[in-house]
C-alpha positions in Angstrom: -27.8 -18.8 26.1 -25.5 -21.7 26.7 -24.9 -21.3 30.5 -21.5 -23.1 30.3 -20.0 -20.0 28.6 -20.4 -16.7 30.4 -16.9 -15.5 30.0 -14.9 -15.9 27.0 -11.5 -14.9 25.6 -10.8 -14.6 21.8 -7.2 -14.4 20.6 -7.1 -12.4 17.4 -3.8 -10.4 17.2 -3.6 -10.4 13.4 -4.8 -8.0 10.8 -7.2 -5.0 11.0 -9.4 -6.7 8.5 -9.8 -9.9 10.7 -10.7 -7.9 13.7 -13.3 -5.8 11.9 -14.9 -9.0 10.6 -15.0 -10.4 14.0 -16.8 -7.3 15.4 -19.1 -7.4 12.4 -20.1 -11.0 13.2 -20.7 -10.0 16.8 -23.3 -7.4 15.6 -25.2 -10.2 13.9 -25.5 -12.6 16.7 -27.3 -12.0 20.1 -24.6 -13.0 22.8 -24.8 -12.2 26.5 -21.4 -13.6 27.4 -18.7 -11.4 28.8 -16.2 -11.2 25.8 -12.6 -10.1 25.8 -10.6 -9.8 22.6 -6.7 -10.0 22.7 -5.4 -7.7 19.9 -2.2 -6.2 18.7 -1.7 -2.8 20.4 -1.8 -1.0 17.0 -5.4 -2.0 16.5 -6.5 -0.9 19.9 -8.4 2.1 18.5 -10.9 -0.3 16.8 -12.5 -0.6 20.3 -14.4 2.5 19.1 -16.4 0.1 16.9 -18.0 -1.9 19.7 -19.1 -1.7 23.4 -20.0 -5.4 23.6 -16.4 -6.6 23.6 -13.5 -5.5 25.8 -10.2 -5.1 24.0 -7.0 -6.4 25.7 -4.1 -4.8 23.7 -0.7 -6.6 23.7 2.6 -5.3 22.3 4.4 -7.4 19.7 7.0 -8.6 22.2 7.6 -11.8 24.1 7.8 -9.8 27.5 4.4 -8.2 27.0 2.9 -11.5 26.0 4.1 -13.1 29.2 2.9 -10.1 31.3 -0.6 -10.4 29.6 -0.6 -14.1 30.2 -0.3 -13.7 34.0 -3.0 -11.0 34.0 -5.5 -13.0 31.9 -5.0 -16.3 33.9 -6.5 -14.6 36.8 -9.7 -14.0 35.0 -10.7 -17.7 34.7 -12.4 -17.7 31.3 -15.0 -20.4 30.6 -13.7 -20.8 27.0 -10.7 -19.5 25.0 -10.9 -19.3 21.2 -7.8 -19.4 19.1 -9.2 -17.3 16.3 -5.7 -16.6 15.0 -5.1 -20.3 14.3 -1.3 -20.0 14.6 1.3 -21.9 16.8 1.7 -18.8 19.1 -2.0 -18.2 19.6 -2.7 -22.0 20.0 -0.1 -22.2 22.8 -1.5 -19.1 24.5 -5.0 -20.7 24.4 -3.5 -23.9 26.0 -2.1 -21.8 28.9 -5.2 -19.8 29.5 -8.2 -22.1 29.3 -9.5 -25.6 30.1 -11.9 -25.4 27.1 -10.1 -24.3 24.0 -11.9 -23.8 20.8 -10.1 -23.7 17.5 -10.8 -23.9 13.7 -11.1 -27.4 12.3 -7.8 -29.2 12.3 -7.7 -29.2 8.5 -8.2 -25.4 8.5 -5.6 -24.7 11.2 -2.1 -23.5 10.6 1.3 -24.2 12.2 -0.1 -27.2 14.2 -2.3 -24.9 16.3 -5.1 -27.5 16.5 -2.9 -29.7 18.8 -3.5 -27.1 21.5 -7.4 -27.2 21.2 -9.9 -29.6 22.5 -13.1 -28.5 20.7 -13.4 -27.3 17.1 -15.6 -25.4 14.6 -16.9 -27.3 11.5 -14.6 -27.7 8.4 -14.5 -24.6 6.3 -17.2 -24.9 3.6 -16.6 -23.9 0.0 -18.8 -20.9 0.1 -18.1 -19.7 3.7 -16.1 -16.6 4.6 -14.2 -15.8 7.7 -17.2 -13.9 9.0 -19.2 -17.1 8.7 -16.8 -18.9 10.9 -16.8 -16.1 13.4 -20.6 -16.3 13.4 -20.4 -20.1 14.0 -18.3 -19.4 17.2 -20.8 -16.9 18.6 -23.7 -19.2 17.8 -21.7 -22.0 19.6 -21.3 -20.1 22.8 -24.6 -18.4 22.8 -26.9 -21.0 21.1 -28.3 -18.1 19.0 -28.5 -17.8 15.2 -27.3 -14.9 13.1 -29.5 -12.5 11.1 -27.8 -12.0 7.8 -27.9 -8.3 6.7 -29.4 -7.3 3.4 -27.2 -7.0 0.4 -25.6 -3.6 0.0 -26.1 -1.7 -3.3 -24.6 1.3 -4.8 -27.0 4.3 -4.4 -24.8 7.2 -5.6 -21.7 7.7 -7.7 -20.7 11.3 -6.9 -17.8 10.4 -4.7 -15.1 7.6 -5.0 -12.9 6.4 -2.2 -10.0 4.4 -3.5 -7.7 2.2 -1.3 -4.4 1.8 -3.0 -3.1 -1.2 -1.1 -2.7 -3.2 2.0 0.4 -4.3 4.0 1.3 -7.0 1.5 3.5 -5.7 -1.4 1.4 -8.0 -3.7 -1.8 -6.1 -2.7 -0.6 -2.6 -3.8 -2.1 -1.5 -7.1 0.3 -0.6 -9.9 -0.2 2.7 -11.6 -1.8 0.9 -14.6 -5.0 0.6 -12.4 -5.5 4.4 -12.8 -6.8 3.6 -16.3 -9.6 1.5 -14.8 -10.3 4.3 -12.3 -10.4 6.9 -15.1 -13.0 4.9 -16.9 -15.1 4.6 -13.8 -14.9 8.3 -13.2 -15.9 9.1 -16.7 -18.7 6.5 -17.0 -20.4 7.2 -13.8 -19.6 11.0 -13.6 -17.6 10.8 -10.3 -17.1 14.4 -9.0 -14.5 13.7 -6.4 -11.9 11.0 -5.5 -10.3 10.3 -2.1 -7.1 8.3 -2.2 -6.6 6.3 1.0 -3.7 4.3 2.3 -0.8 4.3 4.7 2.6 6.0 4.5 3.9 3.0 2.5 1.9 4.1 -0.6 2.8 7.7 -0.5 4.9 7.6 -3.7 2.2 5.5 -5.4 -0.6 7.9 -4.3 1.3 10.9 -5.8 1.4 9.1 -9.2 -2.3 8.1 -9.0 -3.3 11.7 -8.0 -1.5 13.1 -11.1 -3.2 10.6 -13.3 -6.8 11.2 -11.9 -6.9 14.9 -11.3 -6.9 15.6 -15.1 -10.5 14.6 -15.2 -11.9 15.1 -11.7 -11.1 16.6 -8.2 -8.7 14.5 -6.2 -7.9 14.6 -2.4 -4.8 12.5 -1.4 -5.3 11.3 2.2 -2.6 8.6 2.1 -0.5 8.8 5.2 -2.5 11.5 6.7 -5.2 9.6 8.7 -4.6 7.7 11.9 -6.9 4.7 12.6 -9.5 6.7 14.5 -9.8 9.2 11.7 -10.1 6.5 9.1 -13.0 5.0 11.2 -14.6 8.4 11.2 -14.1 9.0 7.5 -15.7 5.7 6.7 -18.6 6.1 9.1 -19.4 9.5 7.6 -18.9 8.5 4.0 -22.5 9.0 2.8 -22.2 9.6 -0.9 -20.6 7.4 -3.4 -18.7 4.0 -3.1 -15.3 2.6 -2.6 -12.9 0.6 -4.8 -9.7 -1.2 -3.7 -8.2 -4.5 -2.8 -8.4 -6.9 0.1 -7.7 -4.4 2.9 -8.9 -3.4 6.3 -10.7 -0.5 4.7 -12.8 -3.0 2.6 -14.1 -4.6 5.8 -14.6 -1.2 7.5 -16.8 -0.2 4.6 -18.8 -3.4 5.0 -19.1 -2.9 8.8 -20.8 0.4 8.3 -22.9 -0.9 5.4 -21.2 1.2 2.7 -20.7 -0.1 -0.9 -17.1 -1.1 -1.9 -15.8 -2.8 -5.0 -13.1 -5.2 -3.7 -10.6 -6.7 -6.1 -8.8 -9.9 -5.1 -5.4 -10.6 -6.6 -3.0 -12.6 -4.3 -5.8 -13.5 -1.7 -9.0 -15.3 -2.1 -12.4 -13.8 -2.7 -14.1 -17.0 -1.5 -12.8 -16.6 2.1 -12.1 -12.9 2.4 -14.9 -11.0 0.6 -16.3 -8.3 2.8 -19.4 -9.5 4.5 -22.6 -8.3 2.8 -20.4 -7.1 -0.2 -19.8 -10.5 -1.8 -21.6 -9.5 -5.0 -19.3 -6.5 -5.3 -16.2 -8.6 -5.0 -14.0 -9.5 -8.1 -11.4 -12.3 -8.2 -8.5 -11.8 -10.7 -8.6 -14.3 -13.6 -4.9 -14.6 -13.9 -3.6 -18.2 -13.6 -1.6 -17.3 -10.5 -4.4 -16.0 -8.5 -4.9 -16.4 -5.6 -1.3 -17.3 -4.6 -1.6 -16.1 -1.0 1.9 -14.7 -1.2 2.8 -11.3 0.4 5.4 -10.5 -2.4 4.9 -11.0 -6.2 7.8 -12.8 -7.8 7.3 -10.5 -10.8 7.9 -7.3 -8.7 4.7 -5.6 -9.8 1.6 -7.6 -8.8 0.8 -9.5 -12.1 -2.8 -10.3 -11.0 -3.6 -6.6 -10.5 -1.8 -5.3 -13.5 -4.2 -6.8 -16.0 -7.0 -4.7 -17.5 -9.8 -4.8 -15.0 -11.9 -2.0 -16.5 -14.6 -4.0 -18.1 -15.2 -6.2 -15.1 -15.2 -3.3 -12.6 -17.6 -1.3 -14.7 -20.0 -4.3 -15.2 -20.1 -4.9 -11.4 -21.0 -1.4 -10.7 -23.7 -1.4 -13.4 -25.2 -4.6 -12.0 -25.3 -3.3 -8.5 -26.4 0.3 -8.9 -29.8 0.8 -7.4 -31.1 3.3 -10.0 -29.5 1.6 -13.0 -32.9 1.5 -14.9 -33.4 5.2 -14.6 -29.9 6.3 -15.9 -28.5 5.8 -19.3 -25.0 5.6 -17.8 -25.8 2.3 -16.2 -27.1 0.5 -19.3 -25.0 -2.2 -20.9 
């Protein structure tokens, strides 16, 4: 272990997916440092995924950030990492640590690199966010990560469908039910769980009506809190998931469960769930990835195209028992 860094603070108050990927990286690298993770209060329940990192929840208000600043300054961290790479997180790192690590200046946002005095390497063309998180752990611990084996599909009896993330452009249009119907028929799916927040309730009702004509559907959208969603994913032993670039995709990867992730507005290259890269699909529409939270066309154009053939092909290619089942032959 690098003796200089025995106590580290990581600033990562962003999305659920980013935090889960960070925790996933920690599982892969041996690290003895005392680690604290500053997270948005709404993601505090993700503490259940790890005992190796202490969560420090903060409310999304200036007053609470100032209060946490005074509390954290007393802890004298050896190193502070701005894993959020924004102006706010960069400034916070500057106020909390003498050694401040950041992403490479060319990979930073909002001039956050000006607040840091040591940096990770430039983002490589084949690296994901998890790779960069692993690089940080390797830097402070001088240990290398053990990459987990590829995750394959073992069973197709149950399908968990994530209907969308926080971005409007990541919510699947009802047209995607045609792709799901094809998957259900081709691979003889016996039950479908629909997952998502309260913001996709109307959409989930339409999807349930379209899918329940051919199989059993349980609509859980808006019904599970974060702890319940973690338990659902952890105990999901039969089948696989399908959805977009959402926190659920990274939760599936964290627990080693298969998940077909479809990338429209965001980039598969940087955001594919770790260990599930072979199950990730990037939209071939000219506008993808646009990295925009709202689609100018209203309905996400990149997710409205017919994805059936590509989704079915990926499932066939990654099904462990494909040679013994006629359903999985081309």
